[in-house]
C-alpha positions as CSV (number, residue, x, y, z in Angstrom):
1,M,-35.1,50.3,9.2
2,R,-38.4,51.4,7.8
3,L,-41.1,49.2,6.3
4,V,-43.3,51.5,3.9
5,P,-46.1,50.1,1.6
6,V,-45.4,50.8,-2.3
7,S,-46.8,50.0,-5.5
8,P,-44.4,47.2,-7.2
9,T,-44.3,49.2,-10.3
10,E,-42.5,52.0,-8.7
11,P,-38.4,52.2,-9.6
12,V,-37.2,50.6,-6.4
13,P,-39.6,47.8,-5.7
14,A,-39.3,46.9,-9.7
15,A,-35.8,46.6,-9.6
16,L,-36.0,44.3,-6.3
17,L,-38.2,42.2,-8.1
18,A,-36.1,42.3,-11.4
19,D,-33.1,41.3,-9.3
20,Y,-35.2,38.7,-7.4
21,F,-36.5,36.8,-10.8
22,A,-33.0,37.0,-12.3
23,E,-31.6,35.7,-9.0
24,R,-34.4,32.6,-9.0
25,A,-33.7,32.0,-12.7
26,A,-29.5,31.9,-12.3
27,G,-30.3,29.4,-9.2
28,F,-33.0,27.3,-10.3
29,P,-32.5,23.6,-10.2
30,T,-33.1,22.9,-13.6
31,P,-31.3,25.5,-16.1
32,G,-33.9,27.5,-18.3
33,G,-36.6,26.1,-16.4
34,Y,-37.7,29.1,-13.9
35,R,-40.7,30.8,-15.6
36,P,-41.0,34.0,-13.9
37,A,-44.6,35.1,-13.0
38,T,-45.8,38.3,-11.8
39,A,-48.9,39.1,-10.3
40,D,-51.0,41.9,-11.5
41,P,-49.8,44.9,-9.4
42,A,-53.3,46.0,-8.6
43,A,-53.4,42.7,-6.4
44,F,-51.2,44.2,-3.9
45,A,-53.1,47.4,-3.6
46,P,-55.3,47.8,-0.2
47,P,-57.9,46.9,0.9
48,A,-57.2,43.3,-0.9
49,G,-53.4,43.4,-0.6
50,V,-50.2,45.1,0.0
51,F,-46.5,45.4,-1.0
52,L,-44.0,46.4,1.0
53,L,-40.6,48.1,0.7
54,L,-38.0,47.5,3.8
55,T,-35.2,50.2,3.6
56,E,-32.2,51.7,5.9
57,D,-33.4,54.4,7.6
58,D,-31.2,56.1,4.8
59,G,-33.5,54.8,2.1
60,A,-31.4,51.9,1.0
61,P,-33.5,49.1,-0.1
62,L,-33.1,45.9,1.9
63,G,-35.8,44.0,0.7
64,C,-39.5,43.2,-0.3
65,G,-42.5,41.3,0.1
66,G,-46.2,41.2,-1.4
67,L,-49.6,39.9,0.2
68,R,-52.5,39.6,-2.2
69,S,-55.9,38.1,-1.3
70,L,-57.1,34.5,-2.9
71,L,-60.4,33.3,-3.2
72,P,-61.8,32.2,0.3
73,T,-62.1,28.5,1.5
74,D,-64.2,26.9,4.2
75,A,-61.8,28.4,6.6
76,G,-62.6,31.7,5.5
77,A,-60.7,34.6,3.8
78,R,-57.1,33.6,3.0
79,S,-54.2,35.8,1.8
80,E,-50.6,34.7,-0.1
81,V,-47.1,35.8,0.5
82,K,-45.7,36.5,-3.0
83,H,-42.0,37.7,-3.7
84,L,-40.7,37.8,-0.4
85,Y,-36.9,39.1,-1.1
86,V,-33.9,40.4,0.9
87,V,-31.1,41.8,-1.0
88,P,-27.9,39.2,-0.7
89,A,-25.9,41.9,0.9
90,A,-28.5,42.1,3.7
91,R,-29.1,38.4,4.4
92,G,-28.3,36.9,7.7
93,R,-30.0,39.7,9.5
94,G,-33.4,38.4,10.1
95,L,-35.0,40.7,7.9
96,G,-36.9,37.9,5.9
97,R,-38.4,37.2,9.3
98,V,-39.1,40.9,9.8
99,L,-41.0,41.1,6.3
100,L,-42.8,37.9,6.8
101,G,-43.8,39.0,10.2
102,A,-45.0,42.3,8.6
103,L,-47.1,40.5,5.9
104,E,-48.6,38.3,8.4
105,E,-49.7,41.3,10.3
106,C,-51.2,43.1,7.3
107,A,-53.1,39.4,6.6
108,R,-55.0,39.6,10.0
109,A,-55.8,43.1,9.6
110,A,-57.2,42.5,6.5
111,G,-59.5,39.6,8.3
112,A,-57.6,36.6,6.7
113,A,-58.0,33.2,8.3
114,T,-55.0,31.4,6.7
115,L,-52.0,32.6,5.2
116,V,-50.4,30.6,2.3
117,L,-47.1,30.7,0.0
118,D,-45.4,28.5,-2.4
119,T,-42.0,27.8,-2.6
120,N,-38.9,25.8,-4.3
121,R,-37.1,23.3,-2.5
122,S,-34.1,24.5,-3.6
123,L,-34.8,27.8,-1.3
124,E,-33.8,26.0,1.8
125,A,-33.1,29.0,4.1
126,A,-36.8,30.3,2.9
127,G,-38.3,26.6,4.3
128,G,-36.7,27.1,7.3
129,L,-37.6,30.5,7.6
130,Y,-41.5,29.3,6.7
131,R,-41.5,26.3,9.0
132,S,-39.7,28.4,12.0
133,T,-42.4,30.7,11.9
134,G,-45.3,28.4,12.1
135,F,-46.1,27.3,8.1
136,V,-46.7,23.6,7.7
137,P,-46.8,21.8,4.2
138,V,-50.4,22.1,2.8
139,P,-51.7,20.6,-0.4
140,P,-50.9,22.6,-3.7
141,Y,-53.4,25.4,-4.0
142,N,-52.1,26.7,-7.6
143,D,-50.5,25.4,-10.0
144,N,-47.1,27.5,-10.2
145,P,-44.6,25.8,-12.4
146,N,-41.2,26.7,-10.0
147,A,-43.1,25.6,-6.9
148,T,-42.3,22.3,-5.2
149,D,-43.6,23.2,-1.6
150,W,-46.6,24.9,-0.5
151,Y,-46.9,26.4,3.2
152,G,-49.9,27.6,5.0
153,K,-50.6,28.9,8.4
154,A,-53.9,29.4,10.5
155,L,-54.4,33.2,11.7
156,D,-55.7,33.3,15.3
């Protein structure tokens, strides 16, 4: 497997994001209630952020995920995980954990003191992944209409 930083506007990551948004819309608890919201691609550009593409060694896409900087808090610099996605055929292989770990390392390298993310409780596997990797519930830090749960993790 390979993890490479890319722009989310490149064809392969853009196609993965389109699949991600379509899957979320189809499975959202309230039909027609999902509102896709894409961050400005510049938010995922170094040094403020990164967008990672996970592929097989032969280049077949497995997943993607982004990291962007948020305004700091009293606890220090903050990064946010966005659009963590593993293609359905590759699920169950621990690839979400691989992507999340790589994004966490990028956040540390960028000097973030805290890593945050939001999700919807209908994504039970995602919530389980976040809790099993040390994320804890935090008060809402944004107004994402798709989110029901917010998590944070101190980066030591």
